[in-house]
N, C-alpha and C positions, 0 to 999 in steps of 0.2 A: 849371631855368636858373642857373646860377650864372658867376659873372664874381668874377677875383680877383688879387689879386696878393703877389707872393712871390717868392724866393731861391731857390737851388740852394746846396748844401753838401759840401763833401767834404773830410775830415779832415784826407787829404794834399796838397791841392790849393795851389799858389803863387799864381797866379794869383786875383783876385776876379772874381764871375761877375760876367754880367749881369743886375738885378732882370729876373723876368718876369709877362706878362697871362695871363690863364687864361680861358679859354670852356668850358661844360661844359654835358651836357644825361644828365638820370637821366631813366630811365622803371621803375617799379618796381610792390608792391601794398603794401597795410598789411594786418595782419594783424588782428584781434579784436583786442581790447582787451580789460581785464580792469579792472572798477573795484574799488578798493581802498578808497577810502572817500571818499564823497560828490564832491567832484569831482576827485581826484587818480584819475589813469589810467595803465597801463603798454602803451604801443605799441611795437608792432615792425616797422620796416618794411624789405622787401626790393629790392633795385634794383640792375638795370646802368646804365652810365654810360659817358660816350664822353668825353675832352676834349686843348684843346691848349693848350701852356703854350708862346710865345712873349716874344722879349723887343718882337716887332711888336706883342703885344697887351696891351704893359704902357701905362703913364702919365710915368712915369721913364725918361728919356733914356738910353741906354749911352754911358757914358765911352771912348774910343777904346781903351785898356788892356783895359778887361774883356772877359771871356771869354765869348761868344753862345754859348747853347743853346737848339735849340729840340725840343720832345717832343711825340708823339701819343701816346698812352695810351687804353684800353678794360679795364673791368673789372666786378667785379660786389660789394657790400656788404651791409650790417646795420646800420640804424640804431637803437637803442634811445632810448625817453624815456618818461621817470617824470616826469610834467608836471599841470600844473595847467588843468584843460579845464571849459569854460562853453560854452552855447549858440553863443552871437553872438561870444568872445574867449576863446583861451584861451592859454597862457605855455607854451613848451613845451621846456625844457632834452633835449638831448640827446649823446648820444654813438654813434662808429661806428667799424667797420671793418672790411679787406676784404682781398680780391686786386685785383691789377692788372697787366698788361702795357704795357711802356713801349718806344716806340723813338727811340730821341734819333739827332738830327742834326745837325750843327755846320760850320760855313762858314771855320772859324777853320782856321789853318796857321802852321809851323814857320816863323817869320822867322831866318834863321840871320846873321843882323847884329845881334839886339836884343841890347843890354844888354853887359855883361859877362859873361864866360867863368860864372861862376858862376850868373844870372841865363838864359843861354842853358840849362843847365843841369837847372835849375827849370822852366823854361818848354817843353822835351824831356821832360820826367816827367809834365806836363800831359797833354799829349797820350796819353802812352802811357797812363793811369789812362784818357780818352777814351775811347781804340779799344777797351779792354773793354767798352763800353756801345754802340757804336755798329752801325749796318745790320745789326740782331736784334731782337726783343722781346726784354725781360729782364723776369722774374717780381721784381716786389718786394708789399708792402703799403703798408695807405693807414690813418691813425683820422685821425679828426676831434671835434671837439667846439665847442657854440655850440647857438643858443637862438633857436627860430621863436616868431611871432607870428602867428597864427590866427584868420583871420574867417571867421564862419558856415557852420566845416566845411568849407571849398572853399577859398580862397587862404590863403597864407601867406608871409611876408617873413621871410628867416635870415639870420644874422652867423654864421659859424663860424670855428674856424682847424685848418687840414691842413696833417699832419703826414706824407710818404710818405719809403718805402724804396725805393730801386733796386738789386736786385744785381748784380754785374759776371756772376757766374756763379752756380748754382741746386746748394747741396751739399745732398741730399734730407735726410741723416740729424740734420746739425745744425741744419738750417731747423725740421726736426718738431721735435724737443727745445729749440729756445728756442723756438717757438711754443706746448708746447706747457705751457712753463714761463710765458710769459707769461696764457694762460687759466686758467692753476691759479691762479694772482692776483688774476685775474680772479674767478675764481669765488667764491674767499673773500671779494671786498671786494663781489661781490654778496651774499653771504649774511649782511654784516655789515649791511647797506642794507635786507632783507627784515625784521630784528629791527626797526632806526630805524624801517622801517613800520607794524610792530606797535604798537611805544610811543609814537612821535611822525610818526603821518603828515604832518604838513602839514608838516614839515622834510625828508623822505625826499626829495623829486626835487630841494632844493638841496644835501643833501649825497653822494646820486646823483652829482649834474652836476659837483661836488668831487674827488671820490673820484676816480669811471672816469675823467676826463678826468688827474686829478694824476698817476695811474697809469701811463695810457699813453704819457702825454707822456717821461715818466719812462723810460719802455723805451727810447721813441724816444732819448731822448740819449746812454743806455749803448749802444744798435746804432749812433752814429756812426762810433764807432770798432773796435768790432766787428760786422759784420753779423747774425752770428748768437749773439750776449752770449746767455747768460754763455759761449761758445766764442770760443778765439781764433781770428777771422777774417779778411778782408779787412773793410778800410774799405769803407763803397758812398755812394753819391750817393742824396742825396738831396735834398727838394724841404720849405719851407715856406712855407703860401700861406696869408691872409690869405681870404674868401671873402665872399659878399655871392647873395643869390638871390631868387627869387620856386619858391613852389611851389603845383600847382593837383592838387587832388583830387577823383575824380570815384565 
């Protein structure tokens, strides 16, 4: 179970978005881990999730001119953890990625008497952008990096940072090409991290956390202008959210 606070973003959007709160439930399973060196293990978790993102869930009140959006979404993801394990307490830095389907709604309407002519044109363009997302589930991707503190191999608390992308339309070949390029880079990082694991296993979890999450976020920033980077495509709607939660392992 997670709660979070975040901000929607769009590279071409004129108005400021209202801050959103997030509630989320996940259900999944843990793949048996491989022990590399004393208390350093590699863990893989696969799960499905559903979330609600809304200004009403935020602790920050919306300003009168901020653009409000609400999202209900579902998807599946994989969490990779290379961490420090113990019988009673574990420190588990992680990175995760997955696919998500989001349905966006907004009560915002165009005000024909708002501001001067220039402002009106910009506001109208904002609504044209949003109309490409509403009244249907839109495909997207999700990445998250964070750290979990696990007690007695049963209960853990976690803090993380999520970066998600919602595509206005699904362009299969460009999306597939962008995804393959991103995964190829992750594969190269994994090879490098495995080399570090062999030579300096105690440092490997920290290096893995920094490199994998840094790479994923850099790729996310590139996709804010071109949703299927490196291919020239439309700017997507993105959400970045700080998350806190609790996990039970059975």
